[in-house]
C-alpha positions in Angstrom: 28.3 -85.0 176.2 27.9 -86.7 172.8 28.9 -83.4 171.1 32.3 -83.5 172.8 33.0 -87.0 171.6 31.5 -86.8 168.2 31.8 -83.2 166.8 34.5 -81.3 168.8 38.0 -81.2 167.2 40.3 -83.9 168.2 42.8 -81.5 169.8 40.1 -79.8 171.9 38.3 -83.0 172.9 41.7 -84.6 173.8 42.8 -81.8 176.1 39.3 -81.3 177.5 39.4 -85.0 178.7 43.1 -85.4 179.3 44.0 -82.1 181.1 41.9 -82.7 184.2 43.4 -86.1 184.5 46.9 -84.6 184.0 46.2 -82.0 186.7 45.0 -84.6 189.1 48.1 -86.7 188.4 50.3 -83.7 188.9 48.8 -83.0 192.3 49.2 -86.7 193.2 52.8 -86.3 192.0 53.3 -83.4 194.3 51.9 -85.5 197.1 54.3 -88.4 196.3 57.2 -85.9 196.4 56.0 -84.3 199.6 55.4 -87.7 201.2 58.8 -88.9 200.3 60.3 -85.6 201.4 58.8 -85.8 204.9 59.7 -89.4 205.4 63.2 -88.7 204.2 63.5 -85.8 206.6 63.6 -88.3 209.4 67.2 -88.9 208.1 66.7 -92.5 209.0 67.7 -94.7 206.0 66.0 -97.8 207.6 62.7 -96.0 208.0 62.9 -94.6 204.4 63.8 -98.1 203.1 60.9 -99.6 205.1 58.3 -97.2 203.7 59.9 -97.8 200.2 59.4 -101.5 200.7 55.8 -101.0 201.8 55.0 -98.6 199.0 54.3 -101.3 196.4 51.2 -102.2 198.5 49.6 -98.9 197.4 50.5 -99.7 193.8 49.0 -103.2 194.1 45.7 -101.8 195.4 45.6 -99.3 192.6 46.2 -102.2 190.2 43.2 -104.1 191.6 41.0 -101.0 191.5 42.0 -100.6 187.8 40.2 -103.9 187.0 36.9 -102.2 187.7 37.9 -98.6 186.9 39.7 -99.1 183.6 37.9 -102.3 182.6 34.6 -100.8 183.4 35.3 -97.4 181.7 36.5 -99.2 178.6 33.2 -101.1 178.3 31.1 -98.1 179.3 32.8 -95.8 176.7 32.1 -98.2 173.9 28.5 -98.8 175.0 27.9 -95.0 175.1 29.5 -94.8 171.6 26.9 -97.4 170.5 24.2 -95.4 172.3 23.5 -98.2 174.7 23.2 -95.8 177.7 21.1 -98.0 179.9 23.4 -101.0 179.6 26.4 -98.7 180.3 24.6 -97.5 183.5 24.2 -101.0 184.8 27.9 -101.7 184.1 28.8 -98.7 186.2 26.7 -100.1 189.1 28.3 -103.5 188.8 31.8 -102.1 189.0 30.8 -99.8 191.9 29.9 -102.6 194.2 32.2 -105.4 193.1 35.2 -103.1 193.7 34.1 -102.6 197.3 33.8 -106.4 197.8 37.3 -106.9 196.3 38.8 -104.4 198.8 37.3 -106.2 201.7 38.8 -109.5 200.5 42.2 -107.9 200.1 42.1 -106.6 203.7 41.3 -110.1 205.0 44.1 -111.6 202.9 46.7 -109.0 204.0 45.9 -109.5 207.7 46.0 -113.3 207.5 49.2 -113.5 205.5 51.1 -110.5 206.9 54.5 -112.2 207.4 54.8 -113.9 204.0 53.8 -110.6 202.3 56.4 -108.6 204.2 59.1 -111.1 203.2 57.9 -110.9 199.6 58.3 -107.1 199.8 61.9 -107.5 200.8 61.6 -106.4 204.4 64.9 -107.2 206.3 65.8 -107.2 210.0 66.6 -103.5 210.0 63.5 -102.4 208.0 60.9 -104.9 209.3 59.5 -102.6 212.0 58.9 -99.7 209.7 57.6 -101.8 206.8 55.2 -103.6 209.1 53.8 -100.3 210.5 53.1 -99.1 207.0 51.7 -102.4 205.9 49.1 -102.8 208.7 47.6 -99.3 208.1 47.4 -99.9 204.4 45.8 -103.3 204.9 42.8 -101.7 206.7 42.6 -99.0 204.1 42.5 -101.4 201.1 38.7 -101.2 200.5 38.8 -97.4 200.2 41.9 -97.3 197.9 40.6 -100.1 195.6 37.1 -98.7 195.4 38.3 -95.2 194.6 39.6 -96.2 191.2 36.1 -97.0 189.9 34.4 -93.6 190.1 37.7 -91.9 189.3 37.6 -93.6 185.9 34.0 -94.1 185.0 33.1 -90.4 185.7 35.3 -89.5 182.7 33.2 -91.8 180.4 30.4 -89.2 180.7 32.8 -86.2 180.2 32.9 -85.5 184.0 36.7 -85.3 184.0 36.8 -82.1 185.9 34.7 -83.5 188.7 36.9 -86.6 188.9 39.9 -84.2 189.1 38.4 -82.1 191.9 37.8 -85.2 194.0 41.3 -86.5 193.4 43.0 -83.2 194.0 41.0 -82.6 197.2 42.1 -85.9 198.6 45.7 -85.3 197.6 45.7 -81.8 199.2 44.5 -83.2 202.5 47.2 -85.9 202.2 49.9 -83.3 201.9 48.6 -81.5 205.0 48.2 -84.6 207.1 51.6 -86.2 206.3 53.9 -83.9 208.4 51.2 -83.8 211.2 51.0 -87.6 211.5 54.7 -88.3 210.9 56.3 -85.6 213.1 53.7 -83.9 215.3 52.0 -87.2 216.3 55.3 -89.1 216.0 53.8 -92.0 214.1 56.6 -92.3 211.5 55.9 -94.9 208.8 52.4 -95.6 210.1 51.6 -91.9 210.0 52.6 -91.8 206.3 50.2 -94.6 205.5 47.4 -93.2 207.7 47.6 -89.9 205.9 47.1 -91.8 202.6 44.2 -93.8 203.8 42.4 -90.8 205.4 42.7 -88.6 202.3 41.5 -91.5 200.2 38.3 -91.9 202.2 37.5 -88.2 201.8 38.2 -88.4 198.0 35.9 -91.4 197.7 33.1 -89.6 199.4 33.3 -86.7 197.0 33.4 -89.0 194.0 30.3 -90.9 195.2 28.5 -87.5 195.5 29.4 -86.6 191.9 28.4 -90.0 190.6 25.1 -89.9 192.4 24.0 -86.3 191.9 25.9 -84.9 188.9 25.9 -87.9 186.5 23.0 -88.5 184.2 24.1 -91.9 182.9 26.0 -93.6 185.8 24.6 -95.0 189.0 25.4 -95.8 192.6 22.2 -97.9 193.1 22.7 -101.6 194.2 19.5 -102.4 192.2 21.2 -101.4 189.0 24.1 -103.9 189.0 22.8 -106.9 187.0 24.7 -107.3 183.7 25.3 -110.2 181.4 28.1 -112.7 181.8 29.5 -111.4 178.4 29.8 -107.9 179.8 31.4 -109.2 183.0 33.9 -111.1 180.9 34.6 -107.9 178.9 35.3 -105.9 182.1 37.7 -108.5 183.4 39.3 -109.2 180.0 40.3 -105.5 179.7 40.5 -104.7 183.4 42.9 -107.5 184.4 45.5 -106.6 181.7 45.1 -102.9 182.7 45.7 -103.8 186.3 48.7 -105.9 185.4 50.5 -102.7 184.4 50.4 -101.6 188.1 50.8 -105.1 189.5 53.9 -105.5 187.4 55.2 -102.1 188.6 54.7 -103.3 192.2 56.5 -106.6 191.3 59.3 -104.8 189.6 59.8 -102.4 192.5 59.8 -105.3 195.1 62.2 -107.4 192.9 64.6 -104.5 192.4 64.6 -103.8 196.2 65.4 -107.5 196.8 68.4 -107.2 194.6 69.5 -103.9 196.0 69.2 -104.8 199.7 72.4 -106.8 199.4 74.1 -103.4 198.7 72.7 -101.8 201.9 69.6 -99.9 203.0 71.0 -96.7 201.6 70.7 -98.2 198.1 67.1 -99.2 198.7 66.4 -95.7 200.1 68.0 -94.1 197.1 65.9 -96.2 194.7 62.7 -95.2 196.7 63.5 -91.5 196.2 64.6 -92.0 192.5 61.3 -93.8 191.7 59.3 -91.0 193.2 61.2 -88.4 191.2 60.8 -90.4 188.0 57.0 -90.2 188.6 57.3 -86.6 187.3 57.3 -88.0 183.8 55.4 -91.3 184.4 52.3 -89.8 186.1 51.8 -86.9 183.6 52.2 -89.3 180.7 49.7 -91.7 182.4 47.3 -88.7 182.7 47.5 -88.0 179.0 47.1 -91.6 178.0 44.3 -92.5 180.4 42.6 -89.1 179.7 42.3 -90.0 176.0 40.8 -93.5 176.7 37.1 -92.4 176.8 37.6 -90.6 173.4 39.3 -93.6 171.9 36.8 -96.0 173.2 33.8 -93.9 172.1 35.1 -93.4 168.6 35.9 -97.1 168.3 32.4 -98.0 169.5 30.9 -95.5 167.1 33.0 -96.9 164.2 34.5 -93.5 163.4 37.7 -94.6 161.8 38.9 -91.1 161.0 38.5 -89.7 164.5 39.9 -92.9 166.0 43.1 -92.8 164.0 43.6 -89.0 164.5 43.2 -89.4 168.3 45.9 -92.2 168.4 48.3 -90.2 166.3 47.8 -87.0 168.4 48.1 -89.0 171.6 51.5 -90.4 170.5 52.7 -87.0 169.4 51.9 -85.3 172.7 53.1 -88.1 174.9 56.4 -88.6 173.1 57.1 -84.8 172.9 56.5 -84.3 176.6 58.6 -87.4 177.6 61.6 -86.2 175.6 61.6 -82.8 177.3 61.1 -84.2 180.8 63.9 -86.7 180.2 66.4 -84.0 179.4 65.4 -82.0 182.5 65.5 -84.9 184.9 68.9 -86.1 183.7 70.4 -82.6 184.1 68.9 -82.0 187.5 69.2 -85.5 189.0 71.8 -84.7 191.8 70.0 -81.5 192.8 66.7 -83.3 193.1 68.1 -86.1 195.2 69.8 -83.6 197.5 66.4 -82.1 198.3 65.3 -85.3 200.0 68.4 -86.5 201.8 71.9 -85.2 202.5 73.5 -88.7 202.8 76.4 -88.7 200.3 75.8 -92.4 199.4 72.1 -91.8 198.7 72.9 -88.7 196.6 75.5 -90.5 194.5 73.5 -93.7 193.9 70.2 -91.8 193.5 71.6 -89.6 190.8 72.6 -92.7 188.8 69.2 -94.3 189.4 67.3 -91.3 188.1 69.4 -91.0 185.0 68.9 -94.7 184.2 65.2 -94.6 184.9 64.6 -91.4 182.8 66.6 -92.7 179.8 63.7 -94.8 178.5 60.8 -92.6 179.6 59.8 -91.8 176.0 59.7 -95.5 175.1 57.6 -96.2 178.2 55.2 -93.4 177.2 54.7 -94.8 173.7 54.1 -98.3 175.2 51.4 -96.9 177.5 49.6 -95.2 174.5 49.5 -98.5 172.7 48.4 -100.3 175.8 45.5 -97.9 176.5 44.5 -98.0 172.8 44.2 -101.8 173.0 42.2 -101.5 176.3 39.8 -99.0 174.7 39.3 -101.3 171.7 38.5 -104.2 174.0 41.6 -106.1 172.6 42.5 -108.1 175.7 45.4 -110.2 174.2 47.8 -107.4 173.1 46.8 -105.3 176.2 47.7 -108.2 178.4 51.1 -108.9 176.8 52.2 -105.2 176.9 51.1 -104.9 180.5 52.7 -108.2 181.6 56.0 -107.9 179.8 57.4 -104.4 180.5 57.8 -104.8 184.2 57.0 -108.5 184.4 58.2 -111.3 182.1 60.7 -109.3 180.2 61.9 -107.4 183.3 62.5 -110.6 185.3 64.7 -112.0 182.5 66.5 -108.8 181.9 67.3 -108.0 185.6 68.5 -111.5 186.2 70.8 -111.6 183.2 72.1 -108.0 183.6 72.8 -108.5 187.4 74.6 -111.7 186.6 76.8 -110.1 184.0 77.2 -106.5 185.4 76.3 -106.7 189.1 75.0 -103.4 190.6 75.0 -101.5 187.3 73.0 -104.3 185.7 70.2 -103.7 188.3 70.0 -100.1 187.4 70.0 -100.8 183.6 67.3 -103.4 183.8 64.2 -101.1 183.4 65.6 -99.2 180.3 66.6 -102.4 178.6 63.2 -103.9 179.4 61.5 -100.8 178.0 63.4 -101.1 174.7 62.4 -104.7 174.2 58.8 -104.0 175.2 58.7 -101.1 172.7 59.7 -103.4 169.9 56.9 -105.8 171.0 54.4 -102.9 171.0 55.3 -102.0 167.4 54.8 -105.7 166.4 51.4 -105.9 168.1 50.3 -102.6 166.6 51.0 -104.0 163.1 49.1 -107.2 163.8 46.0 -105.7 165.7 45.1 -102.8 163.4 41.4 -102.2 163.9 39.1 -103.3 161.1 36.1 -101.0 161.3 34.3 -102.8 158.5 34.1 -106.1 160.4 33.4 -104.9 164.0 
């Protein structure tokens, strides 16, 4: 394992770690497409809108899981780079069990505050029934979704990226099979879509626990190996919370956008739900590349290998920016064809085409922002990681969508994300200049 991180060429090490994550993300992407496809085939805009309004719940759960998955993997990678393997093992045990506890707390909160949460998600009179059906199933599945992010990420710190990919792809494949069965054959509609997600997640979790317990030499599933110092706990949360904010802000941005769009009709919300899923073509593959490189960045930073650290960052930027540019051109050109695959409603096709083109226009900037964010996370730099995570679809997005909607109405809503990406990109460049790593003073 150490040879991969220390002696293998940057290009080979990068793709060895990143490609299984990309493949896993690609399969998840296919699931998202198929999920939206089957829901859309009901040809019920209210049902599609209701599921779209409930979808941010899944993103929120992933965000909470990232606290322990990404926060833990960042700390573990640096500890392995410093050859503190035993301490890294105990960090993995801590993240393993605390993530389960977090999921249980989320389930209780979602059941107790069901109505306020549904209002916050933008559920209206016409979509309430479908959003609630989706919501309740996801509430019970929260512990499994949140926990799954821990082994998914920490397995890669030991170079077990392929095993992590196998577990994720198996779960996603089962999800694809169960969706049409639960939605149409069983007639469960929105609830069926959510149940397929939860069921497949449970199966994926079981596989990842197996790999962690029986294939890993440095990680643990033992509850007796969970005691770590408060300093290490702080490091996990200092990196994990900013990392989770990226997904939390995505949830927030989607919910906020839906609240603005609902005034223009359920068809607009449905179109945005489809457009967001299609835009994941770029977003999820870029995320796979960026997160796949994290263990390599963190290990080299912990080992104080300045040359390999900088070469990894530069190569990561080159790959992410190059892919994003190509994907942007393809999505903009094929936008109306892609929307038509999901729904034949003329309004949805017309509005969805515009939405995809706006969302895709800043994909390259979003990819570069993610590379900088994951770099700061890998270095343990909580402050710049927090601001990039919080601003792109949070602070900056809120200001931008309010201003642009006030000035340009409906078009302003569609332009909000690209403008927010541009402003956050400028912030990322400034932070990069001011948080250059000093290997001599680590």
